[in-house]
ROKOL-320539 format. One line per field, with one value per residue: residue number from 0; residue in three letters; x, y, z of N, C-alpha, C in turn. Coordinates in Angstrom, 2 decimals. Atoms other than C-alpha are relative to their C-alpha. Example, Ala and Ser with C-alpha at 12.3 -4.5 7.8 and 13.67 -1.06 7.14 Angstrom:
seq [0,1]
type [ALA,SER]
n.px [0.89,-0.82]
n.py [-1.19,-1.19]
n.pz [0.00,-0.06]
ca.px [12.30,13.67]
ca.py [-4.50,-1.06]
ca.pz [7.80,7.14]
c.px [0.90,-0.77]
c.py [1.20,1.09]
c.pz [0.00,0.73]
//
This chain:
seq [0,1,2,3,4,5,6,7,8,9,10,11,12,13,14,15,16,17,18,19,20,21,22,23,24,25,26,27,28,29,30,31,32,33,34,35,36,37,38,39,40,41,42,43,44,45,46,47,48,49,50,51,52,53,54,55,56,57,58,59,60,61,62,63,64,65,66,67,68,69,70,71,72,73,74,75,76,77,78,79,80,81,82,83,84,85,86,87,88,89,90,91,92,93,94,95,96,97,98,99,100,101,102,103,104,105,106,107,108,109,110,111,112,113,114,115,116,117,118,119,120,121,122,123,124,125,126,127,128,129,130,131,132,133,134,135,136,137,138,139,140,141,142,143,144,145,146,147,148,149,150,151,152,153,154,155,156,157,158,159,160,161,162,163,164,165,166,167,168,169,170,171,172,173,174,175,176,177,178,179,180,181,182,183,184,185,186,187,188,189,190,191,192,193,194,195,196,197,198,199,200,201,202,203,204,205,206,207,208,209,210,211,212,213,214,215,216,217,218,219,220,221,222,223,224,225,226,227,228,229,230,231,232,233,234,235,236,237,238,239,240,241,242,243,244,245,246,247,248,249,250,251,252,253,254,255,256,257,258,259,260,261,262,263,264,265,266,267,268,269,270,271,272,273,274,275,276,277,278,279,280,281,282,283]
type [MET,LEU,TRP,PHE,GLN,CYS,LEU,PRO,ILE,THR,THR,GLN,GLN,ILE,LEU,SER,PRO,SER,THR,ASP,LYS,LEU,ALA,SER,LEU,ALA,LEU,THR,ALA,ASP,LYS,ILE,ALA,GLU,VAL,SER,GLY,VAL,ARG,THR,CYS,GLU,VAL,GLU,SER,ALA,ARG,LEU,ASN,ARG,LEU,LYS,VAL,GLN,ILE,SER,GLU,LEU,THR,SER,ALA,VAL,GLN,GLN,PHE,GLN,SER,ASN,TYR,LYS,ARG,PHE,ARG,ASN,ALA,SER,PRO,HIS,ARG,ARG,LYS,GLN,VAL,SER,SER,SER,VAL,GLU,GLU,LYS,ALA,ASP,LYS,SER,ARG,GLU,SER,SER,ARG,LEU,PHE,VAL,GLN,ASP,ALA,LYS,SER,GLY,ILE,ARG,TYR,LEU,ILE,ASP,SER,GLY,ALA,SER,VAL,SER,VAL,PHE,PRO,ALA,ASN,ARG,PHE,ASP,ARG,CYS,ASN,ARG,SER,MET,LEU,LYS,LEU,VAL,ALA,ALA,ASN,GLY,SER,SER,ILE,SER,THR,PHE,GLY,ILE,LYS,THR,LYS,CYS,LEU,ASP,LEU,GLY,PHE,ASP,ARG,LEU,PHE,ASN,TRP,ASN,LEU,ILE,VAL,ALA,ASP,VAL,SER,ARG,PRO,ILE,LEU,GLY,ALA,ASP,PHE,LEU,GLU,ARG,TYR,GLY,LEU,LEU,VAL,ASP,ILE,LYS,ASN,LYS,LYS,LEU,ILE,ASP,VAL,GLU,SER,ASN,ARG,THR,THR,ARG,ARG,HIS,LEU,SER,PHE,GLY,SER,THR,LEU,GLY,ILE,THR,VAL,LEU,SER,GLY,ASP,THR,GLN,PHE,HIS,LYS,LEU,LEU,PRO,LYS,PHE,PRO,ASN,LEU,THR,ASN,PRO,SER,LEU,ASN,ILE,VAL,PRO,LYS,SER,HIS,GLY,ILE,LEU,THR,LYS,GLY,PRO,PRO,VAL,PHE,SER,CYS,ALA,ARG,ARG,LEU,THR,PRO,GLU,LYS,LEU,LYS,ALA,VAL,LYS,LYS,GLU,LEU,ARG,ASN,PHE,VAL,ALA,GLN,GLY,ILE]
n.px [-0.26,-0.38,-1.13,-1.21,-0.47,-0.57,-1.31,-1.14,-0.20,-0.86,0.79,0.91,-0.75,-0.33,1.21,0.81,0.01,0.51,1.41,0.51,1.23,-0.13,-0.60,-1.41,-0.66,-0.08,-1.07,-1.28,-0.22,-0.43,-1.40,-0.84,-0.03,-0.86,-1.40,-0.44,0.31,-1.16,-1.05,0.43,-0.09,-1.41,-0.48,0.59,-0.59,-1.35,0.15,0.43,-1.14,-0.89,0.66,-0.09,-1.38,-0.20,0.76,-0.71,-1.18,0.45,0.44,-1.20,-0.66,0.80,-0.18,-1.35,-0.01,0.70,-0.84,-1.11,0.53,0.28,-1.28,-0.55,0.81,-0.29,-1.38,-0.30,-0.36,0.84,1.18,-0.44,-0.26,1.28,0.52,-0.80,0.21,1.29,-0.18,-0.80,0.81,0.87,-0.81,-0.40,1.16,0.29,-0.99,0.24,0.99,0.94,-0.41,1.09,-0.33,0.93,-0.11,0.17,1.10,-0.44,-0.91,0.29,-1.15,0.22,-1.08,-0.03,-0.07,-1.00,-0.38,-1.35,-0.96,-0.18,0.22,0.83,-0.83,0.67,-0.91,-0.72,0.05,-1.32,-0.50,-0.43,-1.25,-1.13,-0.38,-0.18,-0.20,-0.95,0.76,0.18,0.99,-0.36,1.15,-0.02,-0.99,-1.34,-0.45,0.02,0.93,-0.43,1.05,-0.18,0.68,1.29,1.17,1.13,1.26,1.26,0.73,1.42,0.19,1.40,0.48,0.45,-1.15,-1.10,-1.22,-1.23,-1.14,-1.24,-0.42,-1.36,-0.07,-0.97,-0.04,0.97,0.91,1.33,0.03,0.27,0.28,-0.57,0.43,-0.07,1.26,1.11,-0.09,0.25,1.42,0.84,0.73,-0.14,0.18,0.82,-0.18,1.09,1.19,-0.43,0.36,-0.93,0.79,-0.47,0.33,0.40,1.41,0.70,0.56,-0.70,0.13,-0.37,-1.06,-0.33,-0.88,-0.68,-1.11,-1.31,-1.01,-0.40,-1.43,-0.53,-1.01,-0.47,-0.95,-1.36,-0.01,-0.47,-0.98,-1.25,-1.16,0.07,0.90,-0.69,-1.09,0.49,0.24,-1.25,-0.34,1.30,-0.14,0.13,1.42,0.66,-1.00,0.42,-0.18,0.05,0.96,-0.43,1.04,-0.36,0.98,-0.06,0.50,0.41,-0.36,1.16,-0.47,-0.22,1.13,0.25,-0.62,0.95,-0.48,1.01,0.48,-0.36,0.90,-0.57,0.30,1.23,-0.27,-0.25,1.24,0.86,-0.56,0.17,1.41,0.28,-0.57,0.78,1.25,-0.32,-0.25,1.29,0.75,-0.63,0.08,-1.30]
n.py [-0.62,1.07,-0.40,0.02,1.39,0.38,-0.64,0.86,0.14,-1.09,-1.24,0.10,-0.21,-1.43,-0.80,0.43,-0.92,-1.34,-0.28,-0.96,0.36,0.99,-0.63,-0.20,1.33,0.44,-0.77,0.51,1.33,-0.18,-0.45,1.15,0.89,-0.60,0.11,1.41,0.78,0.03,0.83,1.40,0.44,0.21,1.19,1.18,0.15,0.56,1.39,0.79,0.15,1.02,1.30,0.37,0.43,1.31,1.00,0.22,0.81,1.35,0.67,0.38,1.11,1.22,0.41,0.56,1.29,0.97,0.30,0.86,1.31,0.77,0.45,1.03,1.22,0.64,0.50,0.75,1.41,0.88,0.38,0.98,1.26,0.63,0.59,1.16,1.08,0.62,0.87,1.15,0.86,0.77,0.97,1.06,0.83,0.86,1.08,0.93,1.03,0.24,1.06,0.48,0.17,0.81,-0.30,1.13,-0.31,0.17,-1.06,-1.27,-0.41,0.06,0.65,-0.25,1.19,-0.29,1.24,-0.15,0.32,1.44,0.43,-0.86,-0.67,-0.75,-1.05,0.26,-1.04,-0.28,1.20,0.94,-0.44,0.45,1.34,-0.06,1.31,0.03,-0.01,-1.31,-0.10,-0.97,-0.66,-0.05,-0.98,0.50,-0.33,1.11,-0.15,0.81,0.82,0.16,1.20,0.41,-0.08,0.81,-0.73,0.68,-1.09,0.14,-0.92,-0.09,1.25,0.99,0.67,-0.84,0.19,-0.03,-0.20,-0.54,-1.21,-0.44,-1.33,-0.72,-1.45,-0.53,-0.96,0.57,1.45,0.40,1.40,0.18,1.09,1.28,0.14,0.14,1.31,1.07,0.07,-0.09,-1.26,-0.78,-1.44,-0.66,-1.44,-0.75,0.07,-0.21,1.22,1.10,1.20,1.26,1.02,1.24,-0.09,-0.80,-1.16,-1.25,-1.01,-1.32,-0.62,-1.39,-0.19,-1.29,-0.11,0.15,0.71,1.26,0.15,1.12,0.60,1.35,0.48,-0.23,-0.65,0.85,-0.72,-0.08,0.55,1.46,0.42,-0.16,0.96,1.38,0.50,0.40,1.35,0.68,1.31,-0.13,-0.01,1.13,1.07,1.26,1.05,1.39,0.71,1.36,0.69,0.34,0.81,-0.18,1.17,-0.17,1.17,0.56,0.89,-0.66,-0.75,-1.27,-1.21,-0.61,-1.21,-0.53,-1.37,-0.91,-1.15,-1.33,-0.99,-0.74,-1.07,0.60,0.62,-1.08,-0.49,1.03,0.02,-1.19,0.20,1.03,-0.61,-0.84,0.88,0.53,-1.10,-0.32,1.15,0.66]
n.pz [1.30,0.91,0.85,-0.83,-0.08,1.30,0.16,-0.37,-1.44,-0.48,-0.01,-1.14,-1.23,-0.12,-0.19,-1.15,-1.16,0.34,-0.33,0.99,0.69,1.05,1.18,-0.30,0.02,1.40,0.63,-0.53,0.60,1.38,-0.02,-0.36,1.17,1.01,-0.42,-0.11,1.22,0.91,-0.61,0.06,1.39,0.32,-0.71,0.63,1.32,-0.17,-0.45,1.15,0.90,-0.56,0.17,1.41,0.27,-0.64,0.75,1.26,-0.30,-0.36,1.23,0.76,-0.69,0.21,1.39,0.14,-0.69,0.83,1.17,-0.44,-0.40,1.22,0.57,-0.90,0.11,1.29,0.03,-1.22,0.22,-0.83,0.77,0.99,-0.70,-0.28,1.22,0.37,-0.96,0.28,1.17,-0.42,-0.85,0.87,0.73,-0.93,-0.33,1.14,0.05,-1.08,0.28,-1.09,-0.91,-0.84,-1.41,-0.80,-1.43,-0.91,-0.92,-1.39,-0.45,0.65,0.81,1.45,0.74,1.43,0.84,1.03,0.69,0.53,-1.06,-0.10,-1.38,-0.83,-0.99,-1.06,-0.47,-1.25,-1.03,-0.58,-0.68,1.03,0.61,-0.82,0.46,1.45,0.63,1.11,1.25,0.62,1.06,1.03,0.60,1.46,0.43,-0.30,-1.35,-0.94,-1.12,-1.15,-0.62,-1.45,-0.46,0.56,-0.87,0.44,-0.12,0.32,0.62,0.32,1.11,0.36,0.58,-0.99,-0.60,-0.44,0.77,-0.80,0.90,-0.55,0.71,-0.28,-0.60,0.83,-0.10,0.95,-0.62,-0.20,0.21,1.38,0.29,1.32,0.86,-0.72,-0.74,0.95,0.65,-0.95,-0.37,1.19,0.01,1.22,-0.20,1.03,-0.22,0.63,-0.85,-1.39,-0.72,-0.21,0.28,-0.55,0.99,-0.67,-0.41,1.01,-0.66,0.23,-1.04,0.52,-0.79,0.29,1.15,-0.03,0.93,-0.63,0.79,-0.60,-0.27,0.77,-0.86,0.28,-1.00,0.50,1.30,1.09,0.81,-0.73,0.72,-0.04,1.07,1.28,0.08,0.09,1.36,0.65,-0.45,-0.15,-0.64,-1.45,-0.36,0.69,0.13,0.63,-1.00,0.46,-0.84,-0.29,-0.76,-1.38,-0.72,-1.44,-0.71,-1.39,-0.79,-0.73,-1.06,-1.28,-0.55,0.69,-0.56,-0.93,-0.69,-0.91,0.23,-1.09,-0.11,0.19,-1.04,0.36,0.96,1.31,0.46,0.49,1.25,1.03,0.37,0.79,1.33,0.69,0.44,1.16,1.14,0.45,0.62,1.27,0.88,0.10]
ca.px [-58.21,-58.04,-55.62,-53.18,-53.02,-52.13,-49.02,-45.56,-44.49,-41.76,-44.20,-46.71,-44.03,-43.13,-46.72,-48.04,-46.88,-48.25,-51.54,-52.02,-55.14,-55.79,-54.86,-51.59,-50.78,-51.53,-49.23,-46.47,-46.92,-46.59,-43.35,-41.99,-42.90,-41.17,-37.99,-37.86,-39.28,-36.21,-33.84,-35.93,-36.07,-32.32,-31.69,-34.12,-32.66,-29.12,-30.31,-32.07,-28.97,-26.86,-29.44,-29.46,-25.66,-25.69,-28.42,-26.49,-23.31,-25.22,-26.82,-23.42,-21.97,-24.85,-24.52,-20.78,-21.30,-23.85,-21.51,-18.58,-20.78,-21.91,-18.31,-17.22,-20.12,-19.36,-15.64,-15.95,-14.03,-16.31,-19.29,-17.30,-16.31,-19.95,-20.93,-18.02,-18.56,-22.20,-21.18,-18.52,-21.04,-23.45,-20.64,-19.41,-22.92,-23.35,-20.12,-21.23,-23.25,-26.27,-25.52,-27.91,-27.84,-29.42,-30.08,-29.62,-32.85,-30.96,-28.23,-29.62,-26.30,-26.51,-24.41,-23.38,-24.09,-21.01,-20.79,-17.49,-15.84,-14.38,-14.74,-17.06,-15.56,-16.52,-15.08,-12.47,-12.90,-10.10,-9.92,-9.70,-6.76,-4.64,-4.54,-3.21,-3.32,-0.82,-3.58,-3.72,-6.67,-6.37,-8.89,-9.78,-7.46,-4.51,-4.31,-3.61,-6.16,-5.05,-7.01,-7.52,-8.95,-12.43,-15.87,-18.79,-22.16,-25.67,-27.62,-31.39,-31.99,-35.75,-36.01,-37.26,-33.75,-30.71,-27.32,-24.20,-21.01,-17.41,-16.49,-12.92,-12.32,-10.59,-9.71,-12.87,-15.54,-18.63,-19.53,-19.66,-21.27,-19.25,-19.52,-18.50,-21.59,-23.94,-22.65,-22.85,-26.49,-27.72,-28.70,-29.27,-29.06,-31.77,-30.63,-33.44,-36.22,-34.20,-34.54,-32.46,-33.68,-33.28,-33.10,-33.54,-36.90,-37.81,-38.46,-37.54,-36.99,-36.91,-33.87,-32.36,-30.71,-28.13,-25.27,-21.69,-18.52,-17.42,-14.08,-13.74,-11.93,-9.87,-7.68,-4.62,-3.86,-3.43,-0.89,2.02,5.53,4.79,1.82,3.99,6.72,4.60,3.52,7.20,7.37,4.11,5.54,5.44,1.69,0.79,3.19,3.03,2.51,3.27,0.28,1.46,-1.17,-1.16,-2.88,-3.69,-4.20,-5.87,-4.43,-7.11,-4.90,-4.61,-6.88,-8.56,-6.94,-8.52,-8.18,-10.02,-12.16,-11.05,-13.37,-12.71,-12.52,-15.73,-14.07,-12.82,-16.14,-18.04,-15.67,-15.87,-19.68,-19.76,-17.45,-19.44,-22.66,-21.00,-19.80,-23.31,-24.84,-22.32,-22.94,-19.43]
ca.py [79.42,76.97,79.00,79.18,75.37,75.22,77.37,75.76,74.59,77.19,79.99,78.69,78.66,82.29,83.56,81.61,84.05,87.07,88.68,90.84,90.87,88.40,90.84,91.64,87.95,87.24,90.07,88.77,85.23,86.52,88.28,85.13,83.09,85.61,85.45,81.71,80.59,81.51,79.86,76.64,76.48,76.88,74.21,71.74,72.41,71.69,68.52,67.29,67.96,65.86,63.04,63.14,62.87,59.96,58.13,58.61,57.22,54.27,53.49,53.51,51.20,48.73,48.70,48.10,45.29,43.59,43.86,42.36,39.56,38.55,38.42,36.42,33.98,33.34,32.85,30.91,27.58,26.28,26.40,24.60,22.03,21.46,20.88,18.56,16.65,16.13,14.76,12.55,11.29,10.28,8.61,6.74,5.59,4.31,2.33,0.80,-2.38,-3.33,-5.45,-7.56,-7.48,-10.07,-9.60,-12.23,-12.37,-13.43,-10.82,-8.14,-8.03,-7.27,-9.45,-8.50,-11.26,-11.25,-14.11,-12.65,-13.42,-16.91,-17.04,-15.60,-13.08,-11.26,-7.92,-8.20,-6.31,-5.03,-8.30,-10.39,-8.31,-9.63,-13.08,-12.48,-15.52,-16.58,-16.81,-13.88,-12.92,-10.96,-8.40,-7.86,-4.85,-6.97,-5.58,-7.98,-8.53,-9.75,-12.49,-13.24,-16.75,-18.16,-17.49,-19.91,-18.26,-19.71,-17.50,-17.10,-15.55,-15.92,-19.47,-22.63,-23.66,-22.23,-21.84,-22.77,-21.49,-20.74,-17.19,-15.98,-13.04,-10.46,-6.80,-5.80,-3.16,-5.38,-9.08,-10.87,-14.15,-15.38,-18.03,-20.82,-20.18,-19.81,-23.00,-25.10,-24.24,-23.88,-20.22,-18.11,-14.32,-12.45,-8.83,-7.69,-8.83,-8.19,-11.79,-14.60,-18.00,-21.26,-23.98,-26.80,-25.59,-23.47,-20.52,-16.89,-14.03,-10.35,-8.43,-4.94,-3.72,-0.96,0.31,-0.60,-2.15,-5.72,-6.63,-9.85,-11.60,-14.69,-16.87,-16.46,-14.23,-15.97,-13.45,-14.18,-15.18,-18.77,-19.02,-17.72,-20.23,-23.40,-23.54,-23.90,-27.20,-29.06,-32.36,-30.95,-30.46,-33.27,-36.13,-39.30,-42.10,-45.73,-47.61,-50.82,-53.32,-53.84,-56.30,-55.96,-58.82,-59.08,-61.42,-63.71,-65.63,-64.83,-62.70,-59.60,-56.23,-54.46,-50.99,-49.57,-46.48,-43.50,-40.79,-37.21,-34.35,-32.24,-29.37,-31.62,-33.48,-30.20,-29.03,-32.36,-32.38,-28.84,-29.72,-32.87,-30.86,-28.39,-31.25,-32.72,-29.31,-28.78,-32.23,-33.49]
ca.pz [14.30,11.42,9.31,12.25,12.45,8.74,9.22,9.44,12.87,13.16,12.30,14.85,17.53,16.77,16.73,19.71,22.44,20.53,21.66,18.54,16.48,13.71,10.94,12.65,13.12,9.45,8.38,10.64,9.29,5.73,6.60,8.26,5.16,2.89,4.94,5.57,2.21,0.17,2.63,2.75,-1.02,-1.29,1.37,-0.22,-3.65,-2.45,-0.70,-3.83,-5.90,-3.53,-3.64,-7.44,-7.53,-5.06,-7.00,-10.23,-8.65,-7.17,-10.55,-12.25,-9.59,-9.95,-13.74,-13.51,-10.98,-13.24,-16.21,-14.27,-12.89,-16.38,-17.63,-14.56,-14.96,-18.63,-17.99,-14.72,-14.83,-12.08,-14.43,-17.11,-14.53,-13.58,-17.17,-17.85,-14.61,-15.53,-18.91,-17.30,-14.75,-17.50,-19.44,-16.38,-15.57,-19.11,-18.77,-15.48,-15.57,-13.51,-10.48,-8.43,-4.63,-2.34,1.36,4.01,6.03,9.16,9.36,7.04,5.15,1.42,-0.88,-4.39,-6.94,-9.18,-11.65,-12.85,-9.51,-9.21,-5.42,-2.79,-0.38,2.81,4.05,6.78,10.04,12.24,14.16,10.98,9.76,12.62,10.93,7.44,5.15,2.50,-0.12,-2.52,-4.68,-7.89,-9.17,-12.81,-13.00,-11.81,-8.29,-5.45,-2.66,0.77,2.54,6.23,6.50,5.92,7.41,7.21,6.59,6.62,4.22,3.93,0.51,0.45,-0.89,0.83,1.79,3.52,1.88,3.85,2.30,3.16,2.17,1.94,4.27,2.09,1.85,-0.04,0.58,0.38,0.53,-2.81,-3.83,-6.78,-9.46,-7.06,-4.92,-7.91,-9.54,-6.40,-5.61,-9.20,-9.01,-12.11,-12.27,-14.21,-14.39,-16.68,-14.35,-11.16,-10.04,-8.65,-9.87,-7.97,-10.63,-8.12,-6.76,-9.80,-7.52,-7.97,-5.61,-6.50,-5.33,-5.40,-8.58,-8.63,-10.77,-10.00,-11.32,-10.71,-9.18,-11.18,-8.33,-9.14,-6.96,-9.16,-12.08,-15.42,-16.64,-14.33,-15.37,-14.36,-16.72,-19.54,-18.70,-18.46,-22.15,-23.09,-21.21,-21.92,-20.61,-17.09,-17.10,-19.53,-18.79,-20.85,-18.34,-19.07,-17.78,-16.14,-15.06,-11.34,-9.11,-5.45,-3.04,0.32,2.91,4.32,6.71,10.38,12.56,11.08,11.58,14.50,16.00,18.97,18.40,20.43,21.67,20.58,23.00,23.16,21.26,18.45,18.29,17.88,15.14,13.28,13.38,12.03,9.13,8.34,8.21,5.84,3.62,3.49,2.70,-0.11,-1.54,-0.89]
c.px [0.57,1.21,1.30,0.58,0.64,1.37,1.11,0.24,0.83,-0.77,-0.99,0.72,0.32,-1.24,-0.80,0.04,-0.65,-1.48,-0.61,-1.29,0.30,0.68,1.48,0.77,0.17,1.11,1.37,0.33,0.47,1.46,0.95,0.15,0.91,1.47,0.49,-0.24,1.18,1.07,-0.37,0.13,1.44,0.54,-0.52,0.60,1.39,-0.07,-0.42,1.15,0.97,-0.60,0.07,1.39,0.25,-0.75,0.68,1.24,-0.38,-0.46,1.19,0.71,-0.75,0.16,1.37,0.10,-0.70,0.82,1.15,-0.49,-0.31,1.28,0.60,-0.77,0.28,1.38,0.36,0.37,-0.86,-1.24,0.37,0.22,-1.30,-0.57,0.76,-0.20,-1.33,0.10,0.78,-0.82,-0.93,0.79,0.43,-1.17,-0.36,0.99,-0.23,-1.09,-0.88,0.45,-1.17,0.51,-1.08,0.27,-0.27,-1.06,0.42,0.80,-0.32,1.13,-0.35,1.24,-0.13,0.11,0.91,0.44,1.38,1.08,0.08,-0.35,-0.90,0.85,-0.88,0.98,0.63,-0.19,1.38,0.57,0.48,1.37,1.22,0.51,0.08,0.32,0.99,-0.71,-0.18,-1.05,0.42,-1.28,0.16,1.03,1.43,0.49,-0.18,-0.92,0.44,-1.20,0.35,-0.81,-1.35,-1.09,-1.13,-1.29,-1.16,-0.97,-1.45,-0.33,-1.44,-0.56,-0.44,1.15,1.04,1.25,1.20,1.19,1.17,0.45,1.41,-0.04,1.12,-0.13,-0.88,-0.99,-1.37,0.04,-0.46,-0.26,0.39,-0.55,0.05,-1.29,-1.18,0.00,-0.39,-1.50,-0.93,-0.85,0.31,-0.33,-0.77,0.03,-1.20,-1.23,0.32,-0.34,1.20,-0.82,0.69,-0.44,-0.54,-1.48,-0.85,-0.73,0.85,-0.22,0.50,0.99,0.25,0.99,0.61,1.15,1.32,0.93,0.44,1.50,0.61,1.08,0.32,1.03,1.42,-0.08,0.56,1.06,1.31,1.14,-0.03,-0.95,0.65,1.10,-0.49,-0.28,1.27,0.40,-1.31,0.10,-0.16,-1.46,-0.78,1.00,-0.59,0.32,-0.10,-0.89,0.45,-1.10,0.49,-1.13,0.22,-0.62,-0.32,0.32,-1.21,0.42,0.20,-1.21,-0.22,0.67,-1.04,0.65,-1.14,-0.39,0.31,-0.95,0.76,-0.34,-1.25,0.24,0.21,-1.27,-0.95,0.48,-0.21,-1.45,-0.37,0.52,-0.79,-1.34,0.22,0.25,-1.32,-0.80,0.56,0.01,1.30,-0.12]
c.py [-1.06,0.38,-0.03,-1.42,-0.47,0.64,-0.99,0.01,1.15,1.32,-0.01,0.26,1.49,0.82,-0.38,0.98,1.36,0.12,1.01,-0.50,-0.94,0.58,0.20,-1.31,-0.50,0.74,-0.49,-1.37,0.12,0.42,-1.16,-0.95,0.56,-0.19,-1.45,-0.80,-0.13,-0.92,-1.48,-0.54,-0.27,-1.26,-1.27,-0.25,-0.61,-1.46,-0.90,-0.22,-1.07,-1.40,-0.48,-0.52,-1.39,-1.11,-0.33,-0.87,-1.45,-0.79,-0.46,-1.19,-1.31,-0.51,-0.63,-1.37,-1.08,-0.40,-0.93,-1.40,-0.87,-0.52,-1.11,-1.31,-0.73,-0.62,-0.85,-1.44,-0.95,-0.44,-1.01,-1.34,-0.71,-0.67,-1.25,-1.15,-0.68,-0.94,-1.24,-0.96,-0.85,-1.06,-1.14,-0.91,-0.90,-1.13,-1.01,-0.99,-0.20,-1.19,-0.34,-0.22,-0.85,0.28,-1.24,0.37,-0.11,1.19,1.37,0.50,-0.17,-0.56,0.36,-1.33,0.33,-1.32,0.10,-0.27,-1.51,-0.51,1.02,0.57,0.77,1.05,-0.34,1.17,0.15,-1.21,-1.04,0.37,-0.40,-1.36,-0.01,-1.39,0.12,0.06,1.43,-0.10,1.10,0.57,0.05,0.99,-0.41,0.30,-1.20,0.32,-0.94,-0.75,-0.26,-1.20,-0.20,0.16,-0.83,0.76,-0.90,1.08,-0.39,1.06,0.07,-1.23,-0.95,-0.66,1.04,-0.36,0.15,0.12,0.61,1.18,0.38,1.42,0.76,1.50,0.60,0.89,-0.58,-1.50,-0.34,-1.50,-0.24,-1.21,-1.34,-0.26,-0.24,-1.38,-1.12,-0.16,0.18,1.24,0.77,1.46,0.57,1.50,0.78,0.06,0.14,-1.20,-0.92,-1.28,-1.21,-1.12,-1.26,0.01,0.79,1.19,1.22,0.93,1.31,0.66,1.42,0.06,1.38,-0.03,-0.10,-0.75,-1.25,-0.03,-1.11,-0.74,-1.42,-0.39,0.29,0.61,-0.93,0.66,0.17,-0.60,-1.52,-0.53,0.14,-1.04,-1.42,-0.46,-0.43,-1.42,-0.78,-1.34,0.08,-0.08,-1.13,-1.14,-1.23,-1.14,-1.36,-0.78,-1.45,-0.68,-0.42,-0.81,0.17,-1.23,0.30,-1.29,-0.47,-0.94,0.80,0.77,1.31,1.17,0.74,1.21,0.55,1.43,0.86,1.20,1.31,0.89,0.79,1.10,-0.56,-0.63,1.05,0.52,-1.00,-0.06,1.20,-0.15,-1.04,0.56,0.90,-0.84,-0.54,1.09,0.36,-1.17,-0.73,-1.42]
c.pz [-0.92,-0.84,0.78,0.09,-1.31,-0.23,0.33,1.50,0.55,0.09,1.16,1.31,0.22,0.36,1.23,1.17,-0.28,0.33,-0.98,-0.62,-1.16,-1.24,0.20,-0.03,-1.42,-0.72,0.45,-0.60,-1.43,-0.06,0.33,-1.19,-1.08,0.34,-0.04,-1.28,-0.93,0.54,-0.11,-1.41,-0.38,0.66,-0.65,-1.37,0.08,0.42,-1.15,-0.98,0.50,-0.18,-1.45,-0.35,0.59,-0.74,-1.32,0.22,0.34,-1.23,-0.83,0.63,-0.21,-1.42,-0.23,0.67,-0.83,-1.22,0.37,0.37,-1.22,-0.63,0.85,-0.14,-1.30,-0.03,1.19,-0.32,0.81,-0.76,-1.07,0.65,0.31,-1.24,-0.36,0.97,-0.22,-1.18,0.38,0.85,-0.85,-0.76,0.89,0.32,-1.16,-0.11,1.11,-0.38,1.23,0.82,0.92,1.41,0.66,1.47,0.82,1.04,1.45,0.50,-0.58,-0.88,-1.48,-0.68,-1.48,-0.74,-1.17,-0.63,-0.62,1.03,0.16,1.39,0.70,1.14,0.97,0.52,1.35,0.96,0.63,0.74,-1.01,-0.56,0.83,-0.46,-1.52,-0.55,-1.16,-1.35,-0.49,-1.09,-0.97,-0.60,-1.51,-0.52,0.34,1.39,0.93,1.19,1.11,0.57,1.46,0.51,-0.67,1.06,-0.60,0.29,-0.39,-0.48,-0.25,-1.05,-0.48,-0.69,1.12,0.74,0.42,-0.79,0.94,-0.95,0.75,-0.86,0.44,0.57,-0.70,0.21,-1.09,0.75,0.28,-0.25,-1.41,-0.04,-1.45,-0.73,0.71,0.78,-0.94,-0.65,0.96,0.28,-1.20,-0.04,-1.28,0.29,-1.18,0.26,-0.52,0.90,1.48,0.87,0.14,-0.06,0.60,-0.94,0.67,0.38,-0.97,0.64,-0.29,1.18,-0.55,0.95,-0.47,-1.16,0.09,-0.98,0.76,-0.93,0.75,0.23,-0.83,0.75,-0.45,1.05,-0.43,-1.37,-1.06,-0.85,0.76,-0.82,-0.02,-1.08,-1.37,-0.18,-0.22,-1.42,-0.73,0.37,0.22,0.70,1.51,0.44,-0.65,-0.18,-0.68,0.96,-0.66,0.96,0.14,0.79,1.37,0.61,1.49,0.66,1.44,0.75,0.81,1.11,1.28,0.46,-0.76,0.73,0.83,0.66,0.84,-0.38,1.20,-0.02,-0.23,1.18,-0.42,-1.03,-1.39,-0.56,-0.58,-1.34,-1.13,-0.46,-0.88,-1.41,-0.78,-0.50,-1.21,-1.24,-0.57,-0.71,-1.36,-0.97,-0.19,0.55]
//
């Protein structure tokens, strides 16, 4: 019976055990629908009313949340800080100058080329810090930099020759090749074309360019109390000497002066040869 399958489930469950005729079942189904229809309508109506109230409350809460979020976003100091920090970052970057870095092909260490530094320096490790030196370096901002001896480096910067140089081990963050190194080997810095030029061989090598600030390292500050005191006494630094002619004579009588050559120990001989090679490389 197709009409029986279209009845509600509850009505089907009630009429299933019955053995009455079709007309009697239809009449019973109508009565069940009359009784249960009003109740179902009332229940569904109450449920819909509750859902409408809940949806209305939820809509109001969402609208209030969106309104509060907009006010919080406009008044958030974090957003103002982001904007100001971006502006400050651009301003700081505009104040920074381009710096050229060269890399030693042997060790892979990158050196900052700083023509504003009077001396070349190398960062100290924890072992170097055990041997503090009396020499003090001074940065451009006037701060003092501790030193810890000297290291000799043989640098391969991409030219046809090697560069031997003594670098001062100091309390710095990165190795720096200063004006002393550039002057000795005749190297020119071309920031625009990102090149380091060897005047002697007329060769160039392209290097890495990045932004940064220079330390401006010097051996001694020119603004100490001693520098201010010396101009008051110019005779101390520029003495007037009375040149007196002198003559020197060599005695030619008697046997010539003679001294036996003495062999150096292997350790001293090795150290002397190393220093002599450094002197020859530096043109001394």
